N, C-alpha and C positions, 0 to 999 in steps of 0.2 A: 438545316439539320437540327433535330431536337436534341437539346442538351439539358442536363440537370444544373440549373443555376442556383447559386446561394443567394436567397433573397432576404435572409435575416439570420443574425447570430445572437447567441445569448450565453450567459455563464452564471455560475453561482459558486461561492466558497463560504464555508462556515465562518462565523465571526471570530471564533477563538484563535488567537495567534500564539504559536509556540516558537520562541526564538532559540537560537543556538545556545544562548546563555541558560535557558530553562533546561535544556538537555544536559548541560554540564552538571546539574544537580541530580540527574537521574542515572547517568552512565558515565564511565570513564572516558570523557571526550572533552573537546574544547572548541570554542568558536573558531579559533585559528585553524585547527585541524579540519573541521567540517568545511569551512569556507575554501581553504586551499585545495582540498581533495574533491569537492563537489560543486562549489559555487553557490551553495544554498545558505541563506542567512536566517530564514524563517519559513514556517509552513502553517497551514490552517488545519485545525482538527475539529471534527464534529463531536459535540458533547452528547446531544440527545437526538439530533436529526438522523434520519435513516437514508439509505440509498434512494428509496422511492421518493422521499420528500425533497431531497436535493435535486434529483432528476426532474421532478415536477416543477420546481421553482425555476430551474434552468430552461425547461421547455417553455414555460410561460413568458420568460424574458425573450426567448428567440421568436416566439409568435408575435409578441408585441413589437419587436424590431421589424418583423416582416410585414406587419400591418394586416394580418389575416386572422380569421376566426379558426378555432380548433376544429370546427365542422368541415373546414376545407382540406384538412389533412386526411390522406387516405392510406398512409403507411407510416408505422413507427418502428424504428430499430434502435436498440440501446446496446452499446458496447460496455460491458462491465464484467469483472470477475469477483465483485464483492456485493452480490445481490442481498437484499434483506431476507429473502427466502429462496430455497431451492426451486420452488415453483409456488405460485404463478411467477411469470417473468416480470422484471422491472418494467418492461414496456407495457405490459397489460395494466399495471398499476397506473402508469403515466396516462394511458388511454382514458382510464376512468376518471382520474383526478383533474385532467385538463378539460374534460367534457367533449372529447372527440366522439365521432359517431360510433355506434355499436356495429360490429361486423367487420371493421377494417383490420387488416393483419397487423399484429404487434408482437415482436419477439426480440430476444436478446442474442448477442453474439459474444462468445468467450474467446478472446484472442489477446488477453492481458493488455499490455501497453499499446498494442496495435489495434485494439478493439474499435476505436473510432474510425480509423481508415478502412478496416474490414467492413464496418457497417455502411460507410460512405460508398464503398465499392458496390455493395449489394443494392443500395437505394438507387445509385446511378444507373445500374443495369435495368432495374425495374422501370425507371422513368424512360430510359432510352427505348425500351421495348414497347412503351405505350401502355403498360399495365397500370401504372400509377401516375398521377399528375403532381401531387405535392406530398413530400415526405418530410418527416421530422426525424433527424438523426442525432443521437445523444451519446456522449462519452462521459461516464461517471464512475468513480471508484473512491472507496473509503478504506485506504490501506492502513489507517490507524487501527482497524479492527483485526488485521491479520499479521502485523509485524510484532516481533518480540521486543518489547520496550526495555529489555535487559541486554539486548544484542546491539552494541554500539556500531557495528559495521552495517546494519540494515536500518535501524530505527531512525537514524538521522537523515535518511534519504527521501522519505515519503511524506506526503500530505494528502488531504482530502479535498476534492473539488470536482466540478463538472462543467461541461460546455456543450452547446448544441448548435445545429444549423437547420434552417428550413430550406428545403430544395424544391424548386418548381421547374417543370418541364417548359422550356422556352426555346424558340427558334432564334438563331443568331450565332455569333462567334464567341460570346461569353459563356462561362459555365465550366463544368468539369471536362477537361480535355481527355484525361485518361486516369485510370487507377491500376495499381499493380500490387498484388498480395501474394505472400509466400509463407511457407512453414517448413520446419524440419524437426520432427519429433525425436530424433536421435539425441538431441541436446537437452532433453527435458530435465535431467537431474541437475543442471547448472542453475536453474531458476524455476522454482515451483512452490506451491502451497498445498499440502495434503488436506483432504477433506475429512473432518472429524465427525463421524456419525456413530450412533449407538450400535453396540454389538448385538447380533441376533442370537437367539437361543440355539442356533444350529452350528455356531463356530465360536471359538474362544480367542479370536484375534484381538490382541491388545490394542487399545486406542492410542494414537499418537497425537501430540498437540498439532494444531492447525496453523502454526506460524510460518511465515514466508521463509524459504531457505534459498540462499544465493551463493554461487561461487563467483565472487566479484571480478577477479582478474581474467578468468576464462570468458565470462560473459562480456566483458569489455571488448576483448579482441574480436569476438564474433560480431558484436553489435556494430563496431566501427566498419568492419569489412562489408557486412551485408547492407548497412544503411548507405554506404557509399555506392555499392553496386545497384541498389534499387533506385537510388536517385538518378544514376546514369541511365538506367533502363527507361525511366520516365522521360528523361530529356531526349534520348535517342528515338523513342517511340513517336514523339511529337516533332522531331526534326529541330529541336532546340539546342542551343549552346548554353553553357553556364552563364555567359554574359547576358542572356535573355531573361534570366531569372531576376525578378524585382525583389522578391523576399522569400527566404527559406524559413518555414515554421517547423522546426523539428520537435519530436517528442522531447519533453523537458526532463531528461533522466539525470544527466550529470554534465557539468560544464566540459569536462575532459572529453567525453564522448561527442558532444556537439562540436567542439573545436576540431577534434581529429577528423570527424566526418566532413566538415567544411574544408579542411586542408586537403583531403583526398579529392574533393571536387574542384578545388581552386577558387572557392567562393569567399570574397572578403567579409570580414566580421560585420561591417555596417549593413550587410544584406541579410543578416540572421536575426530573427526575433527571439529574444530570450527573456523569460520572466520567472525561471525556476528559483532565482534568489528570493522571491517573495512567497512561492507556493511549494517548492520542492517538486518531487516526482508525483504527480496526481494520476499516473497510469493512463487509462483511456480518456481521462478528462483533460490531459495536458494540452493536446493540440487544439481542440475547439476552445478551450479557455484562453490560450494565447491568441488564437485568431480573433475572438471577440474583443479582447483587449486591444489588439492592433487596429481593428475596425473603429473602435470607439476613440482611439487616439488619432485617427486620421492618417495612419501610416500607409494604408492601402488605398490606391487610386484606381479609378475605372481603367481597364485595359492592362493592368499589372498582371504579370505572370507569377503566380504563387506556387511554390513547391512545398509539399508536406512529406515528412518521412517519419517512420516510427519503427521501434524494435521492442519486442516483448517476449515473455515466457512462452515456451512452446517447442523450440523458438518460433516466433512469428516475426515477420517484418513486412513493411508496406510503404508505398509512396502514392502520391496523387499530384496532378498538375491542374491548376485552375486558372482560367483567364477571368479576371474580375470585371 
């Protein structure tokens, strides 16, 4: 059976580190409050690098790990909600910057923090259908561009970063076993960022700022419930039990959400990969960033069952199961 196998991972974070103590000088907060509520100690912030530049660096790292040429890639999908431009897509810029072939499809997916898994779902289906052979899937977001740095409830949560995987159509038992994506637009007002564009001469609609808005407590409740459900959906679909999972790599949003999701599943803490203490919530970048780090540390072994899960604005939520 043809499966989309992950043959290379890559990631990139900006060099500038912002610690909780730095935020104490910007808003009414404290290291103790941030750590106890979120589990975050520091995050990376892009000074001058753009989404396109960070995505490109991430892509090159993944291609190097896979040991293949950009010319072998025949599909590029980027999950992001912080593109440098409304259009062209970030994926089109990546295509040009890495030297991929002209004419291959390249497009972005907007699913907030679920963006990487949404993109993975699409790439997997293209490969299973035999349409493409090798795909580059990237998750990248620069939330430092859209949070209100005067709002202590949101600015402490996010950081900038990206991760990527190279998928290859391979026969065998390894690869993506299944992906599961969902959305419910009824909840959009709980987590969103308005688009700030210039007014036209045909209406006098006032502009509003384009800062992220979030109803934290309400979002938390839905996130825990849906992440638990979509994890169970993935396990049931593949005839797996929680004990079969070698490692859960969740969206790195908040330590309380991660722990609550794990408790609903009955998954022990030692089987959860967590790095949000170093990077905060990097949105679509968080899962592939954590995956690349786990691979580099040797945490993942051949034959391991890896479970991914994410939740984001929309609301969107998703899961995937991979046999390494």
